[in-house]
C-alpha positions as CSV (number, residue, x, y, z in Angstrom):
1,X,-15.0,-18.2,15.9
2,X,-14.8,-17.7,12.3
3,X,-13.8,-21.0,10.4
4,X,-12.0,-20.5,7.1
5,X,-13.3,-22.3,4.1
6,X,-10.8,-23.6,1.7
7,X,-13.1,-23.4,-1.2
8,X,-13.2,-19.6,-0.8
9,X,-9.6,-19.1,-1.2
10,X,-8.3,-17.4,-4.3
11,X,-5.2,-16.9,-6.3
12,X,-4.1,-13.7,-8.1
13,X,-3.7,-14.1,-11.9
14,X,0.1,-14.1,-12.3
15,X,1.5,-10.6,-13.2
16,X,3.1,-12.0,-16.4
17,X,-0.3,-13.0,-17.7
18,X,-1.9,-9.6,-17.3
19,X,-1.4,-6.6,-19.5
20,X,-2.7,-3.2,-18.8
21,X,-4.0,-0.8,-21.4
22,X,-6.0,1.7,-19.6
23,X,-6.6,5.4,-20.1
24,X,-6.2,6.3,-16.3
25,X,-3.3,4.0,-15.5
26,X,-1.2,3.9,-18.9
27,X,0.5,7.2,-18.3
28,X,1.3,6.5,-14.6
29,X,2.7,3.0,-15.4
30,X,4.8,4.3,-18.2
31,X,6.0,7.1,-15.9
32,X,7.0,4.6,-13.3
33,X,8.9,2.5,-15.8
34,X,10.6,5.2,-17.7
35,X,11.2,8.0,-15.1
36,X,10.5,6.9,-11.6
37,X,12.7,3.7,-11.7
38,X,15.5,5.7,-13.4
39,X,15.3,8.5,-10.9
40,X,15.4,6.1,-8.0
41,X,18.3,4.2,-9.6
42,X,20.2,7.6,-9.7
43,X,19.5,8.2,-6.1
44,X,20.7,4.8,-5.0
45,X,24.0,5.2,-6.6
46,X,25.8,7.5,-4.1
47,X,24.6,5.8,-1.0
48,X,22.9,2.4,-1.2
49,X,24.9,0.9,-4.2
50,X,28.1,2.5,-2.9
51,X,27.7,0.4,0.3
52,X,27.6,-2.8,-1.6
53,X,30.6,-1.9,-3.7
54,X,32.7,-1.2,-0.5
55,X,31.7,-4.6,0.9
56,X,32.5,-6.1,-2.4
57,X,35.9,-4.5,-2.6
58,X,36.8,-5.6,1.0
59,X,36.7,-2.2,2.5
60,X,35.6,-1.3,5.9
61,X,33.8,1.7,7.4
62,X,32.4,4.5,5.2
63,X,28.7,3.3,5.3
64,X,26.3,6.0,4.0
65,X,22.7,6.5,4.6
66,X,20.1,4.9,6.9
67,X,21.0,1.6,8.6
68,X,18.5,-0.1,6.5
69,X,19.7,1.3,3.2
70,X,20.1,-2.0,1.7
71,X,16.4,-2.4,1.5
72,X,16.0,0.4,-1.0
73,X,18.1,-1.4,-3.5
74,X,16.0,-4.6,-2.9
75,X,12.7,-2.7,-3.4
76,X,14.1,-1.2,-6.7
77,X,15.1,-4.7,-7.8
78,X,11.5,-6.0,-7.1
79,X,10.0,-3.1,-8.9
80,X,12.3,-3.6,-11.9
81,X,11.6,-7.3,-11.9
82,X,7.9,-6.7,-12.1
83,X,8.5,-4.5,-15.1
84,X,10.5,-7.3,-16.8
85,X,7.6,-9.7,-16.2
86,X,5.5,-7.7,-18.6
87,X,7.9,-5.7,-20.8
88,X,10.9,-6.8,-22.8
89,X,13.5,-4.1,-21.8
90,X,17.0,-5.3,-22.5
91,X,18.7,-2.2,-20.9
92,X,16.7,-2.5,-17.8
93,X,17.5,-6.3,-17.7
94,X,21.2,-5.5,-17.9
95,X,21.1,-3.0,-15.2
96,X,19.2,-5.5,-12.9
97,X,21.7,-8.1,-13.7
98,X,24.5,-5.6,-12.7
99,X,22.8,-4.8,-9.4
100,X,22.2,-8.5,-8.6
101,X,25.9,-9.2,-9.3
102,X,26.8,-6.5,-6.8
103,X,24.6,-7.7,-4.2
104,X,25.8,-11.3,-4.6
105,X,29.5,-10.0,-4.3
106,X,28.6,-8.6,-0.9
107,X,27.3,-11.7,0.6
108,X,29.5,-13.5,3.1
109,X,30.5,-17.1,2.8
110,X,28.0,-18.2,5.5
111,X,25.1,-16.4,3.7
112,X,25.0,-13.2,5.9
113,X,24.2,-10.1,4.0
114,X,23.9,-6.6,5.5
115,X,26.4,-3.7,4.4
116,X,25.9,-1.6,7.5
117,X,27.1,-4.5,9.9
118,X,29.7,-5.8,7.5
119,X,31.2,-2.4,7.1
120,X,30.8,-0.8,10.4
121,X,30.2,-3.4,13.2
122,X,31.0,-6.9,12.0
123,X,31.2,-8.3,15.5
124,X,27.7,-6.9,16.4
125,X,25.5,-8.9,14.0
126,X,22.2,-9.9,15.3
127,X,22.7,-8.1,18.6
128,X,20.1,-5.3,17.9
129,X,17.0,-6.8,16.5
130,X,14.8,-4.0,17.8
131,X,15.9,-1.3,15.6
132,X,18.9,-2.2,13.2
133,X,16.5,-3.9,10.7
134,X,18.8,-6.9,9.6
135,X,15.7,-9.1,9.2
136,X,13.6,-6.4,7.6
137,X,16.3,-5.9,5.0
138,X,16.5,-9.7,4.6
139,X,12.8,-9.7,4.0
140,X,13.0,-7.2,1.1
141,X,15.8,-9.1,-0.4
142,X,13.7,-12.2,-0.5
143,X,10.7,-10.5,-1.9
144,X,13.0,-9.1,-4.6
145,X,14.3,-12.5,-5.4
146,X,11.0,-14.1,-5.6
147,X,9.8,-11.3,-8.0
148,X,12.9,-11.7,-10.1
149,X,12.6,-15.4,-10.3
150,X,9.1,-15.4,-11.2
151,X,9.6,-12.7,-13.8
152,X,12.7,-14.2,-15.5
153,X,12.9,-17.8,-14.5
154,X,16.4,-17.1,-13.3
155,X,17.9,-18.1,-9.9
156,X,20.8,-15.6,-9.6
157,X,19.1,-13.5,-6.9
158,X,17.0,-16.3,-5.5
159,X,20.3,-18.2,-4.7
160,X,21.5,-15.2,-2.7
161,X,18.2,-15.0,-0.9
162,X,18.0,-18.7,0.0
163,X,21.6,-18.6,1.3
164,X,20.6,-15.7,3.6
165,X,17.4,-17.3,4.6
166,X,19.4,-20.6,5.5
167,X,21.8,-18.6,7.5
168,X,18.9,-16.9,9.4
169,X,17.2,-20.3,9.9
170,X,20.5,-21.5,11.5
171,X,20.8,-18.5,13.8
172,X,17.2,-18.2,15.1
173,X,15.2,-20.8,17.0
174,X,14.4,-22.1,20.4
175,X,17.2,-24.5,20.9
176,X,19.8,-23.8,23.5
177,X,22.4,-22.6,21.1
178,X,19.9,-20.6,19.0
179,X,19.1,-16.8,19.1
180,X,15.5,-16.6,20.2
181,X,14.3,-13.4,18.8
182,X,12.0,-11.7,16.3
183,X,12.5,-8.7,14.1
184,X,11.8,-5.1,15.5
185,X,10.6,-4.2,11.9
186,X,8.4,-6.9,10.4
187,X,8.6,-7.9,6.8
188,X,10.4,-11.1,6.7
189,X,7.4,-13.2,7.7
190,X,5.5,-12.5,4.4
191,X,8.7,-12.9,2.4
192,X,9.6,-16.3,4.0
193,X,6.0,-17.6,3.0
194,X,6.6,-16.5,-0.6
195,X,10.1,-18.2,-0.6
196,X,8.6,-21.4,0.6
197,X,6.1,-21.2,-2.3
198,X,8.7,-20.9,-5.0
199,X,11.2,-23.3,-3.5
200,X,8.7,-25.9,-2.0
201,X,10.8,-25.8,1.3
202,X,8.8,-26.3,4.4
203,X,11.6,-24.9,6.6
204,X,11.0,-21.3,5.3
205,X,7.2,-21.7,6.3
206,X,8.3,-23.0,9.6
207,X,10.6,-20.0,10.1
208,X,7.9,-17.6,9.3
209,X,5.6,-19.4,11.8
210,X,8.4,-19.1,14.4
211,X,8.8,-15.3,14.0
212,X,4.9,-14.9,14.2
213,X,4.5,-17.1,17.2
214,X,7.5,-15.8,19.2
215,X,6.3,-12.2,18.9
216,X,4.9,-10.5,21.9
217,X,6.1,-13.1,24.5
218,X,7.2,-12.0,28.0
219,X,10.9,-11.4,28.6
220,X,11.6,-11.5,24.9
221,X,14.9,-10.8,23.2
222,X,13.4,-7.2,22.1
223,X,12.8,-6.4,25.7
224,X,16.3,-7.6,26.8
225,X,18.0,-5.4,24.1
226,X,16.2,-2.2,25.2
227,X,17.5,-2.8,28.9
228,X,21.0,-3.5,27.7
229,X,21.9,-0.9,25.0
230,X,25.6,-1.1,25.7
231,X,25.5,-4.8,24.5
232,X,23.8,-4.0,21.1
233,X,25.0,-2.8,17.8
234,X,24.2,0.6,16.1
235,X,23.5,3.6,18.0
236,X,19.7,3.9,17.7
237,X,18.2,4.6,21.1
238,X,15.5,2.2,22.4
239,X,13.3,4.9,23.6
240,X,10.5,4.4,21.0
241,X,10.1,0.9,22.7
242,X,9.6,2.3,26.1
243,X,6.7,4.0,28.0
244,X,7.8,6.1,30.9
245,X,11.1,4.2,30.9
246,X,9.5,0.8,31.0
247,X,9.3,-1.7,28.3
248,X,6.1,-1.4,26.2
249,X,6.7,-3.1,22.8
250,X,3.5,-1.7,21.1
251,X,5.5,0.3,18.7
252,X,6.5,-2.9,17.0
253,X,3.3,-5.0,17.8
254,X,5.4,-6.8,20.4
255,X,3.3,-5.9,23.5
256,X,1.5,-9.1,23.6
257,X,1.2,-12.3,21.5
258,X,-0.3,-11.7,18.1
259,X,-3.2,-14.1,18.8
260,X,-4.2,-11.9,21.8
261,X,-4.2,-8.5,20.0
262,X,-7.4,-6.7,19.4
263,X,-6.4,-3.2,18.3
264,X,-3.9,-2.1,15.8
265,X,-1.1,-0.5,17.6
266,X,2.3,1.2,17.0
267,X,4.2,1.8,13.9
268,X,1.7,1.5,11.0
269,X,4.0,0.2,8.3
270,X,5.3,-2.5,10.7
271,X,1.8,-3.4,11.6
272,X,0.7,-3.7,7.9
273,X,3.6,-5.9,7.0
274,X,3.1,-8.1,10.1
275,X,-0.6,-8.6,9.3
276,X,0.3,-9.3,5.7
277,X,2.7,-12.0,6.8
278,X,0.2,-13.5,9.1
279,X,-2.4,-13.6,6.4
280,X,0.2,-15.3,4.1
281,X,0.8,-17.9,6.8
282,X,-2.7,-18.6,7.4
283,X,-3.2,-19.2,3.7
284,X,-0.8,-22.1,4.1
285,X,-1.8,-23.4,7.5
286,X,-5.5,-22.7,7.6
287,X,-5.1,-21.4,11.2
288,X,-8.6,-20.3,12.2
289,X,-7.4,-18.6,15.4
290,X,-4.9,-16.6,13.7
291,X,-7.5,-15.5,11.0
292,X,-9.8,-14.6,13.7
293,X,-7.3,-12.2,15.2
294,X,-6.8,-10.6,11.7
295,X,-10.5,-10.1,11.4
296,X,-10.5,-8.3,14.8
297,X,-7.7,-6.1,13.9
298,X,-9.1,-5.3,10.4
299,X,-12.4,-4.4,12.0
300,X,-10.6,-2.1,14.5
301,X,-8.6,-0.4,11.8
302,X,-11.3,0.2,9.2
303,X,-14.1,1.3,11.5
304,X,-12.1,3.4,14.1
305,X,-8.4,4.1,12.8
306,X,-8.5,4.7,9.1
307,X,-8.7,8.1,7.2
308,X,-11.3,8.6,4.5
309,X,-8.3,8.4,2.0
310,X,-7.4,5.0,3.3
311,X,-4.4,6.4,4.9
312,X,-3.4,5.1,8.4
313,X,-1.4,6.2,11.3
314,X,-1.9,9.9,12.5
315,X,1.0,10.3,14.7
316,X,4.4,11.5,13.6
317,X,6.4,10.7,16.7
318,X,6.2,6.9,16.1
319,X,4.9,7.0,12.6
320,X,1.6,5.1,13.6
321,X,-1.5,4.5,15.4
322,X,-2.7,6.2,18.7
323,X,-6.3,5.7,19.8
324,X,-9.8,5.1,18.3
325,X,-11.0,8.2,16.2
326,X,-7.7,10.0,16.5
327,X,-7.8,11.0,12.8
328,X,-6.3,14.6,12.9
329,X,-6.1,16.4,9.5
330,X,-3.3,19.0,9.2
331,X,-0.8,17.0,11.3
332,X,-1.9,13.6,9.9
333,X,1.2,11.3,9.2
334,X,-0.6,8.7,7.0
335,X,2.7,7.5,5.7
336,X,2.7,6.4,2.0
337,X,4.3,3.1,3.0
338,X,1.4,2.4,5.3
339,X,-1.2,2.9,2.6
340,X,0.9,0.4,0.5
341,X,1.1,-2.0,3.3
342,X,-2.8,-1.7,3.7
343,X,-3.0,-2.8,-0.1
344,X,-0.9,-5.7,0.6
345,X,-2.8,-6.8,3.7
346,X,-6.3,-6.4,2.2
347,X,-5.1,-8.3,-0.9
348,X,-4.2,-11.1,1.1
349,X,-7.4,-11.1,3.2
350,X,-9.5,-11.1,0.0
351,X,-7.5,-14.1,-1.3
352,X,-8.2,-16.0,2.0
353,X,-12.0,-15.3,1.8
354,X,-13.1,-14.1,-1.6
355,X,-14.9,-11.2,0.1
356,X,-15.2,-8.0,-1.6
357,X,-15.1,-5.7,1.4
358,X,-11.3,-6.1,1.5
359,X,-11.0,-4.9,-2.1
360,X,-13.3,-2.0,-1.1
361,X,-10.5,-0.9,1.4
362,X,-7.7,-1.7,-1.0
363,X,-9.4,0.4,-3.8
364,X,-9.8,3.4,-1.4
365,X,-6.1,3.2,-0.3
366,X,-4.9,2.7,-3.9
367,X,-6.6,5.5,-5.5
368,X,-6.1,8.0,-2.6
369,X,-3.5,7.2,0.0
370,X,-1.1,5.6,-2.5
371,X,-1.6,7.7,-5.6
372,X,-1.0,10.9,-3.6
373,X,2.4,9.6,-2.6
374,X,4.0,10.3,-6.0
375,X,3.9,13.4,-8.3
376,X,2.3,13.2,-11.7
377,X,5.7,13.6,-13.3
378,X,7.0,10.6,-11.2
379,X,10.0,12.4,-9.6
380,X,8.8,13.7,-6.3
381,X,7.2,11.9,-3.4
382,X,5.2,12.3,-0.2
383,X,6.3,10.6,2.9
384,X,3.4,12.0,5.0
385,X,-0.1,12.6,3.6
386,X,-2.0,15.1,5.6
387,X,-5.6,15.9,4.8
388,X,-5.2,19.7,5.4
389,X,-2.2,21.8,4.5
390,X,-1.3,25.6,5.2
391,X,0.8,25.6,2.1
392,X,4.0,24.4,3.5
393,X,3.8,20.6,2.9
394,X,5.3,19.5,-0.4
395,X,6.6,16.4,-2.2
396,X,10.3,16.0,-2.4
397,X,12.8,14.2,-4.8
398,X,14.2,11.9,-2.2
399,X,14.6,11.4,1.6
400,X,17.2,10.6,4.1
401,X,14.7,7.7,5.0
402,X,13.7,6.7,1.4
403,X,11.4,3.8,2.0
404,X,8.4,5.3,0.2
405,X,9.5,6.1,-3.2
406,X,10.6,2.5,-4.1
407,X,7.7,1.1,-2.3
408,X,5.4,3.1,-4.7
409,X,7.3,1.9,-7.6
410,X,7.0,-1.7,-6.7
411,X,3.3,-1.5,-6.3
412,X,2.7,0.4,-9.5
413,X,5.0,-2.1,-11.3
414,X,3.0,-5.1,-9.9
415,X,-0.6,-3.4,-10.5
416,X,-1.8,-6.2,-12.8
417,X,-1.5,-8.8,-10.2
418,X,-4.3,-7.0,-8.3
419,X,-6.9,-6.7,-11.0
420,X,-8.0,-10.4,-11.3
421,X,-8.2,-13.6,-9.3
422,X,-9.3,-17.1,-9.7
423,X,-10.7,-19.7,-7.4
424,X,-9.8,-23.4,-7.2
425,X,-13.0,-24.2,-9.1
426,X,-11.8,-21.7,-11.9
427,X,-14.3,-19.0,-11.0
428,X,-13.0,-15.6,-12.3
429,X,-13.0,-12.5,-10.3
430,X,-12.7,-9.0,-11.7
431,X,-11.8,-6.8,-8.7
432,X,-10.5,-3.7,-10.1
433,X,-11.8,-1.7,-13.1
434,X,-8.5,-1.4,-15.1
435,X,-8.5,-1.8,-18.9
436,X,-6.3,-4.6,-20.5
437,X,-5.9,-8.3,-21.0
438,X,-5.6,-11.3,-18.8
439,X,-4.7,-14.8,-19.9
440,X,-6.1,-17.6,-17.8
441,X,-6.5,-21.3,-17.7
442,X,-10.1,-22.4,-17.1
443,X,-10.5,-26.1,-16.8
444,X,-7.3,-26.7,-18.9
445,X,-8.5,-24.3,-21.6
446,X,-6.9,-21.0,-22.6
447,X,-9.1,-18.0,-22.0
448,X,-8.4,-14.3,-22.6
449,X,-10.3,-11.6,-20.9
450,X,-10.2,-8.1,-22.3
451,X,-11.4,-5.4,-20.1
452,X,-12.4,-1.9,-21.4
453,X,-13.3,1.0,-19.1
454,X,-12.9,4.7,-18.5
455,X,-12.8,4.3,-14.7
456,X,-12.6,6.2,-12.5
457,X,-14.2,8.9,-14.6
458,X,-16.7,6.8,-16.8
459,X,-19.6,4.7,-15.6
460,X,-19.2,1.3,-17.1
461,X,-16.6,-1.6,-17.5
462,X,-16.9,-4.1,-20.3
463,X,-15.3,-7.7,-20.2
464,X,-15.1,-9.8,-23.2
465,X,-14.3,-13.5,-23.3
466,X,-12.0,-14.9,-25.9
467,X,-11.9,-18.8,-26.1
468,X,-11.3,-21.4,-28.8
469,X,-14.3,-23.5,-27.6
470,X,-17.2,-23.0,-25.1
471,X,-16.1,-23.0,-21.5
472,X,-18.2,-23.1,-18.4
473,X,-17.3,-20.7,-15.5
474,X,-18.7,-18.1,-13.2
475,X,-17.5,-14.4,-13.7
476,X,-17.7,-12.4,-10.6
477,X,-17.5,-8.6,-11.1
478,X,-17.0,-6.5,-8.0
479,X,-19.6,-3.8,-7.4
480,X,-18.2,-1.3,-4.9
481,X,-20.4,-0.2,-2.0
482,X,-20.7,3.5,-3.3
483,X,-21.9,2.2,-6.7
484,X,-25.7,2.9,-7.3
485,X,-28.1,1.3,-9.8
486,X,-25.6,-1.2,-11.2
487,X,-27.0,-3.1,-14.2
488,X,-25.5,-5.9,-16.2
489,X,-25.6,-6.5,-19.9
490,X,-24.8,-9.8,-21.5
491,X,-23.8,-9.4,-25.2
492,X,-25.8,-6.1,-25.1
493,X,-29.1,-7.6,-23.6
494,X,-30.0,-6.7,-19.9
495,X,-29.6,-9.5,-17.3
496,X,-31.8,-9.8,-14.3
497,X,-29.0,-10.2,-11.7
498,X,-28.5,-8.3,-8.6
499,X,-25.1,-7.7,-6.7
500,X,-24.7,-10.4,-4.0
501,X,-21.9,-10.0,-1.4
502,X,-20.3,-7.3,-3.5
503,X,-20.4,-9.1,-6.7
504,X,-22.5,-9.6,-9.8
505,X,-22.1,-13.2,-10.9
506,X,-22.7,-14.4,-14.4
507,X,-22.4,-18.2,-14.3
508,X,-22.8,-19.8,-17.8
509,X,-21.1,-21.6,-20.6
510,X,-19.2,-18.9,-22.5
511,X,-18.6,-18.7,-26.2
512,X,-15.9,-16.8,-28.0
513,X,-16.8,-13.1,-28.1
514,X,-19.3,-13.2,-25.3
515,X,-19.1,-10.1,-23.2
516,X,-20.4,-8.6,-20.0
517,X,-21.0,-5.0,-19.4
518,X,-21.5,-3.5,-15.9
519,X,-23.1,-0.1,-16.0
520,X,-23.1,2.0,-12.8
521,X,-23.5,5.5,-11.6
522,X,-20.6,7.4,-10.0
523,X,-22.5,9.6,-7.6
524,X,-20.9,12.6,-5.7
525,X,-21.2,11.8,-2.1
526,X,-20.9,14.2,0.8
527,X,-19.1,12.0,3.4
528,X,-19.5,12.6,7.1
529,X,-17.2,11.2,9.9
530,X,-18.2,9.5,13.0
531,X,-19.1,11.9,15.7
532,X,-16.2,10.9,17.9
533,X,-13.7,12.1,15.3
534,X,-13.1,15.7,16.7
535,X,-11.4,17.1,13.7
536,X,-14.2,16.4,11.4
537,X,-17.2,17.5,13.5
538,X,-19.7,19.5,11.3
539,X,-17.5,18.9,8.3
540,X,-17.9,17.1,5.0
541,X,-15.7,15.5,2.4
542,X,-16.5,15.1,-1.2
543,X,-16.2,11.6,-2.8
544,X,-17.0,10.4,-6.3
545,X,-16.6,6.7,-7.0
546,X,-13.2,5.6,-5.3
547,X,-11.9,9.2,-5.4
548,X,-11.7,11.4,-2.3
549,X,-11.5,15.1,-3.3
550,X,-10.0,18.2,-1.8
551,X,-10.0,22.0,-2.3
552,X,-6.8,23.7,-3.2
553,X,-6.2,27.4,-2.9
554,X,-5.1,27.7,-6.4
555,X,-8.6,26.9,-7.6
556,X,-10.4,29.5,-5.4
557,X,-10.9,33.2,-6.2
558,X,-9.6,35.4,-3.5
559,X,-10.3,32.8,-0.8
560,X,-8.6,30.0,1.1
561,X,-10.0,26.5,1.8
562,X,-10.5,27.5,5.5
563,X,-12.8,30.4,4.5
564,X,-15.4,27.9,3.0
565,X,-18.6,26.8,4.4
566,X,-20.3,24.1,2.3
567,X,-24.2,23.8,2.0
568,X,-24.9,20.0,2.2
569,X,-28.1,20.6,0.1
570,X,-26.3,22.5,-2.5
571,X,-25.9,21.3,-6.2
572,X,-22.6,19.8,-7.1
573,X,-21.7,19.6,-10.8
574,X,-19.1,17.3,-12.4
575,X,-16.8,18.7,-15.1
576,X,-14.4,16.6,-17.3
577,X,-11.1,18.7,-17.5
578,X,-8.6,17.0,-19.8
579,X,-6.4,20.1,-19.4
580,X,-6.0,19.8,-15.7
581,X,-3.8,17.4,-13.7
582,X,-3.3,15.1,-16.7
583,X,-7.1,14.8,-17.0
584,X,-9.5,14.7,-14.2
585,X,-13.2,15.1,-13.4
586,X,-13.7,18.2,-11.1
587,X,-16.5,18.7,-8.6
588,X,-17.9,22.2,-8.7
589,X,-20.3,23.9,-6.3
590,X,-21.1,27.2,-4.6
591,X,-20.2,27.8,-1.1
592,X,-20.2,30.6,1.5
593,X,-16.8,32.2,2.0
594,X,-15.7,34.3,5.0
595,X,-14.3,37.6,3.9
596,X,-11.2,39.2,5.4
597,X,-11.7,42.9,4.5
598,X,-12.6,44.0,8.1
599,X,-9.8,42.0,9.7
600,X,-6.8,44.2,8.8
601,X,-4.5,44.6,11.8
602,X,-6.8,42.4,14.1
603,X,-6.4,38.8,15.1
604,X,-9.5,38.6,17.2
605,X,-13.0,40.4,17.0
606,X,-16.2,40.1,18.6
607,X,-18.3,37.4,17.0
608,X,-21.4,39.7,16.7
609,X,-19.3,42.1,14.6
610,X,-18.5,39.4,12.1
611,X,-22.1,38.4,11.3
612,X,-22.9,38.6,7.8
613,X,-19.2,39.0,6.6
614,X,-19.4,36.3,3.9
615,X,-20.1,36.0,0.3
616,X,-20.7,33.4,-2.3
617,X,-17.6,31.6,-3.7
618,X,-17.3,29.2,-6.6
619,X,-15.6,25.9,-5.4
620,X,-13.7,23.6,-7.6
621,X,-12.6,20.3,-6.0
622,X,-10.0,18.0,-7.4
623,X,-9.0,14.4,-6.6
624,X,-6.9,14.3,-3.5
625,X,-4.1,12.3,-5.3
626,X,-3.5,15.4,-7.5
627,X,-2.9,18.0,-4.9
628,X,0.5,19.9,-4.7
629,X,1.2,19.3,-8.4
630,X,0.6,23.0,-9.3
631,X,0.9,26.3,-7.6
632,X,1.9,26.1,-3.9
633,X,-1.0,27.0,-1.5
634,X,-3.5,25.8,1.1
635,X,-5.5,22.6,0.8
636,X,-8.4,20.9,2.8
637,X,-10.2,17.6,2.4
638,X,-12.8,18.0,5.1
639,X,-14.8,21.3,4.8
640,X,-17.1,23.0,7.3
641,X,-20.8,23.1,6.7
642,X,-23.1,26.2,6.9
């Protein structure tokens, strides 16, 4: 069994201490602040915020939206709070204060807070844990409250969240008068750990431990509820928890205790939130057995159940995992929220271990599975992220189930917290190549790191150290596994240092103005999938650096992506295109393209008749995250070979 080493655990550099000034991310983050948050606030008004207003005003009935609509307001508050942590925005601050005041006004005297049940079924609270999401909404409220408190130092939302958490702590437990149950949709577990950290209250950590340990036990409350739908609130049927009419539970990772689970199962977002919560709990408790479970699950996901884009969950029926190597392309679900959840989980796994492999997956998910989830103008979103399209799948301005848009907003707004980390011994880790500054405390001394890079297009990143007096520390700079021929320069002079465990480490006494530059190549790679992935047999995908590429019909001359056959030995050229998709590097090659001239009026022909019916075709591939931002048309990531 793996034994966790406390000396390997790291803390993220706080968001408020990181500023981003980066050629790739600046426009995206500004769009997120100026457009996406505003767009989402407008969408919240007619449904989500109206529900809070009705509760505040003492009205009944009239609930609008999904039964977990409250969570969208909380995620918006969390995203806005992250913005306030790094930007002085009085107008946004005033709006945040107004929404917090509205949320507080909707809270019951006993601390309970859920607008659906308060408006529609006040006597049915806590009767439907498997689908009605009371605990899930509470988790997002707590996350928002912690973010707001850390950003502003204020307690207005934190007081609301702690009152609700105290109420939940009073309701749930294993004593005779307690309700012994767990959430159908996880999320409160990781939130409670964060709440315990900012309040220094052990009972919140204990409550998180309770929800983790009671999950998957036999004869659980979730199982009972699916067998007694007439005694539960809401009108969501329990079918998703059943297999051939019998209790299954894998949809919500409740089929067996977490410590016994070996494969990632069920709803992918639920799974990511649960594993994130477990990792957070392990960071506080040092539970080796729980960590070993996370290792097993992580290995299963990343070696058998994850798309090349970092997306997860192929099945639309239950929004989640199926079996090993089921990675279908055109019907891939790969929910944006699931890719975001993978970022959350991998970040926590890295902080437990200091191991770069978790950031390798995090970066893949961030630059592909997450970035694709929002349009370049910040107003339209993907819920599902297929790797192939016949031209009918497009982003939308909002959804009936609108979990993904505010999830993207809160991740983008908190991006700075993912760039750097620090160990207990004050070692510094640079995990993402993102330009900007980070203010750190190294052995009681103020140090500022300035990173300059043109990533993911350019082939270097430079980190300069600013310090009033010399300071001794080890600087760890991550070298991704696709990176070839990485070399290191200290103050311009080459260093004889090789990457070790995914990092180059420069351990020295640093003077003001010292700098380290990592030079690397960004090779174009033709990726092949495991032979047991049927959809990708005899196909390849293009990748350059962290970016997976796709071919869109709009870039082809009288051809469709499905017509193409790629020569794996063919030359591939890179081309910097500042005029395309807000600036990208395209990949260009020549392929064979089937012709359609002789197919008029025919659906099937003899294979022998089609021999030789192909031509050369110029192929331009663009980053997957940028597809569906131009003319509508067909798209493919995985292309057949000649």
